[in-house]
C-alpha positions in Angstrom: -14.4 -28.2 16.1 -12.9 -31.8 15.8 -13.5 -33.8 12.7 -16.1 -36.2 14.1 -18.3 -33.4 15.6 -17.9 -31.3 12.4 -19.0 -34.3 10.3 -22.2 -34.6 12.4 -22.8 -30.9 12.0 -22.2 -31.3 8.3 -24.8 -34.1 8.0 -27.3 -31.9 9.9 -26.6 -29.0 7.5 -27.0 -31.2 4.4 -30.3 -32.8 5.8 -31.9 -29.6 7.1 -30.5 -26.9 4.7 -29.0 -24.9 7.5 -25.7 -23.0 7.3 -22.8 -23.7 9.6 -20.6 -20.8 10.9 -17.8 -20.9 13.4 -17.0 -18.3 16.1 -14.3 -15.8 15.3 -11.7 -17.6 17.5 -11.4 -21.3 18.2 -8.7 -23.0 20.3 -8.3 -26.1 18.0 -9.9 -26.9 14.7 -9.4 -30.1 12.6 -9.7 -29.0 9.0 -8.4 -29.6 5.5 -9.4 -32.0 2.7 -12.0 -34.6 3.7 -13.3 -32.5 6.6 -16.3 -30.2 7.0 -15.1 -26.6 6.9 -16.9 -23.8 8.6 -16.5 -20.2 7.7 -15.4 -18.1 10.7 -17.2 -15.0 11.8 -15.1 -12.1 10.5 -13.2 -9.8 13.0 -14.2 -6.7 11.0 -17.6 -5.5 12.3 -19.1 -4.5 8.9 -18.1 -7.8 7.3 -19.6 -9.7 10.2 -22.8 -7.8 10.0 -23.1 -8.4 6.3 -22.5 -12.1 6.8 -25.2 -12.5 9.5 -27.7 -10.1 7.8 -29.8 -12.8 6.0 -30.4 -14.9 9.1 -33.6 -14.8 11.1 -32.6 -17.6 13.5 -29.2 -18.2 15.0 -28.6 -21.3 17.1 -25.5 -21.4 19.4 -23.7 -24.6 20.2 -20.7 -24.2 22.5 -20.3 -20.5 21.8 -21.7 -17.1 22.8 -23.9 -14.7 20.9 -21.9 -13.0 18.1 -20.8 -9.6 19.2 -18.1 -7.2 18.1 -14.7 -7.6 19.8 -14.7 -3.8 20.5 -17.5 -1.3 20.7 -16.8 1.2 17.9 -18.4 4.6 17.5 -21.5 4.4 15.3 -21.2 0.6 14.8 -23.4 -2.1 16.4 -22.1 -4.3 19.3 -24.6 -7.1 18.4 -23.8 -8.4 15.0 -27.0 -10.2 14.1 -29.8 -8.6 12.2 -32.4 -6.6 14.1 -35.3 -8.9 15.0 -33.4 -12.1 14.6 -33.8 -14.8 17.3 -30.6 -16.0 19.0 -31.1 -19.3 20.8 -28.5 -21.2 22.9 -28.9 -24.9 22.4 -25.8 -25.9 24.5 -23.2 -23.9 26.4 -19.5 -24.6 26.2 -19.6 -26.5 29.5 -21.7 -29.3 28.0 -20.7 -32.3 26.0 -21.0 -30.7 22.5 -20.3 -33.8 20.5 -23.2 -35.6 22.4 -25.3 -32.5 21.8 -24.8 -32.8 18.0 -25.4 -36.5 18.1 -28.7 -36.0 19.9 -29.8 -33.2 17.6 -29.1 -35.4 14.6 -31.2 -38.2 16.1 -34.0 -35.8 16.9 -34.0 -34.4 13.4 -33.9 -37.9 11.8 -30.5 -37.4 10.2 -29.3 -40.8 9.2 -25.7 -41.8 9.0 -26.1 -42.2 5.2 -26.5 -38.5 4.8 -23.2 -37.2 3.4 -21.7 -34.0 4.8 -20.2 -31.5 2.4 -16.5 -31.8 2.9 -13.5 -29.8 1.5 -11.7 -31.3 -1.5 -8.0 -31.5 -1.8 -6.9 -28.6 -4.1 -3.2 -28.5 -4.8 -1.8 -24.9 -5.1 1.2 -24.0 -7.2 4.1 -22.3 -5.6 3.9 -18.5 -6.0 6.1 -16.9 -8.6 8.6 -14.1 -8.1 7.0 -11.0 -6.7 6.2 -9.3 -3.5 5.0 -11.4 -0.5 1.3 -10.7 -0.3 -1.3 -12.3 1.8 -2.4 -14.5 -1.1 1.2 -15.5 -1.9 1.8 -16.4 1.8 -1.3 -18.6 1.8 -0.3 -20.2 -1.5 3.2 -21.0 -0.2 1.8 -22.6 3.0 -0.7 -24.8 1.1 1.9 -25.7 -1.5 4.3 -27.0 1.1 2.1 -28.2 4.0 2.5 -31.9 4.8 -0.4 -34.1 5.8 -1.2 -34.0 9.6 0.7 -30.8 10.2 -0.2 -28.4 13.0 -0.7 -24.8 11.8 -0.3 -22.1 14.5 -1.7 -18.9 13.2 -0.8 -15.5 14.8 -0.4 -13.8 11.5 -2.9 -11.1 12.7 -3.7 -8.6 9.9 -1.6 -10.2 7.1 -3.0 -13.7 7.3 -6.6 -13.1 6.4 -6.4 -15.2 3.2 -4.7 -18.2 4.9 -7.9 -19.7 6.3 -9.8 -19.7 3.0 -7.0 -21.5 1.1 -5.9 -23.9 3.8 -9.3 -25.5 4.0 -8.3 -27.3 0.7 -4.9 -28.3 2.1 -4.1 -31.8 3.4 -5.8 -32.6 6.7 -4.3 -30.6 9.5 -5.0 -28.9 12.9 -5.4 -25.2 13.2 -4.5 -23.4 16.4 -5.1 -19.7 16.5 -5.1 -16.6 18.6 -8.1 -16.8 20.8 -8.1 -13.7 22.9 -7.4 -10.0 22.7 -3.8 -10.1 23.8 -1.0 -11.0 21.5 2.1 -13.1 21.7 0.6 -16.6 21.8 2.1 -17.9 18.5 5.7 -18.8 19.5 4.8 -20.6 22.8 1.7 -22.1 21.2 3.9 -23.7 18.6 6.3 -24.9 21.3 3.5 -26.6 23.2 2.1 -28.2 20.1 5.5 -29.6 19.1 6.2 -31.0 22.6 2.7 -32.6 22.7 3.0 -34.0 19.2 6.7 -34.6 18.4 5.8 -36.8 15.4 4.0 -33.9 13.6 5.3 -30.9 11.8 4.4 -27.5 13.3 4.1 -24.5 11.0 3.9 -21.1 12.9 2.8 -17.9 11.1 3.9 -15.2 13.4 3.5 -11.4 13.2 6.7 -9.6 14.1 5.2 -7.2 16.7 3.3 -9.8 18.7 6.3 -12.2 18.4 8.4 -9.8 20.4 6.2 -10.4 23.5 7.3 -14.0 23.7 10.5 -14.1 21.7 12.3 -16.2 24.4 10.1 -19.1 23.2 12.4 -19.5 20.2 15.3 -20.4 22.6 13.0 -23.0 24.2 12.2 -24.4 20.8 15.9 -24.9 20.2 16.6 -26.3 23.7 13.8 -28.9 23.2 14.7 -29.5 19.5 11.1 -28.9 18.4 10.1 -29.7 14.9 8.8 -26.2 14.2 9.0 -24.0 11.1 8.3 -20.3 12.1 7.5 -17.7 9.5 8.0 -14.2 10.8 5.8 -11.7 8.9 8.0 -8.6 9.2 6.2 -5.4 8.3 8.0 -3.5 11.0 4.9 -2.2 12.6 1.8 -3.0 14.7 -0.6 -2.8 11.8 -3.6 -3.9 13.9 -3.1 -0.8 16.1 -3.1 1.5 13.0 -6.4 -0.1 12.0 -8.0 0.2 15.5 -7.0 3.8 15.8 -8.8 4.5 12.5 -11.8 2.4 13.6 -12.4 4.5 16.8 -12.1 7.7 14.8 -8.7 8.7 16.0 -7.5 10.1 12.7 -4.0 9.8 11.3 -1.5 8.9 14.0 0.8 11.6 15.2 4.5 11.5 15.9 4.2 9.8 19.3 1.5 7.3 18.1 3.7 6.4 15.2 6.6 5.8 17.5 4.5 3.4 19.5 2.9 1.6 16.5 6.1 1.2 14.4 9.0 -1.2 14.9 11.6 0.4 12.6 13.6 2.5 15.1 15.6 0.4 15.4 14.6 -2.4 13.1 14.4 -5.9 14.5 16.7 -8.4 12.7 14.8 -11.6 13.3 17.3 -13.7 11.3 20.2 -12.6 13.5 18.1 -12.9 16.6 17.1 -16.5 15.8 20.7 -17.5 15.0 21.9 -16.0 18.3 19.5 -18.4 20.0 20.9 -21.4 18.1 18.2 -21.6 15.4 18.8 -21.9 11.6 17.3 -18.8 10.0 17.0 -17.1 6.6 15.5 -13.8 5.3 13.4 -13.7 2.2 11.8 -10.7 0.4 9.9 -12.3 -2.5 7.2 -14.9 -2.8 9.2 -17.5 -4.8 12.0 -17.4 -2.2 9.4 -17.8 0.5 8.0 -21.0 -1.1 11.5 -22.4 -1.7 12.7 -21.8 1.8 9.5 -23.0 3.4 9.8 -26.3 1.5 13.4 -26.6 2.8 12.4 -25.7 6.3 9.6 -28.2 6.5 11.9 -30.9 5.3 14.3 -29.9 8.1 14.0 -31.9 11.3 14.0 -29.3 14.1 13.4 -25.6 14.6 13.9 -23.2 11.6 12.9 -19.6 11.1 12.1 -17.7 8.0 11.9 -13.9 8.2 9.5 -12.8 5.4 9.8 -9.1 4.5 6.3 -7.8 3.8 
């Protein structure tokens, strides 16, 4: 999922009229303007099934066959269409860039074939109003500097971010890659230490952030150049959704107590300040864009608690 390999895949796609799709979760993706962008397989089973329904042949390079993350009642585990052929060309243990180069040679794809790349598409700052997934994505794209690192653990709220940021300036995307949560804060910490000359923007759900909140103190201790946006909806929305998906019905009193984070409410702004980090709370889209611009211009760690 680096720019060079994606460019080769893009040339193959242009030459052979094949579609490119990415796995649901990828450790690091180089994306943005001037780069080949792949649509990711959706997490939601029905959406993934609809996406793969037209394909009779699926070829795997560096990934496994597309299956549902969980097995839900009355839903398929295998996401491809019945009768479709799934072929592994190269497993993840192989040199995948070399695999793509060899495939391009075998298919007669010349270097003059141009891949389809994303165009830079500036986005206006969102106006006053509630912080929605679309407004969050617009604020990020509006303020993102070139060569930034975007760490995305926005979980349920960030589903629009990927579609808009493909037209942002070139950047790296690091995302949640497994079933457990809490990777976002330490992931941003590691990225900032590895690349101190690059701005790191972390989109962090509030529930999963509490698993690794001590990483904020480490960000201050190491003076990391990280802007963290806490998406504070005061609940584990993903668990509400999964309970419905397995047919559990409306959550009862005890389930709500486990799924919600409002008793007591977590004050992320005060928490960050107690760890030595500048922090501010916003509750509208215009304020989010304004504070995000200020935070990105700030050298060092900075936290924005976005009330959603």
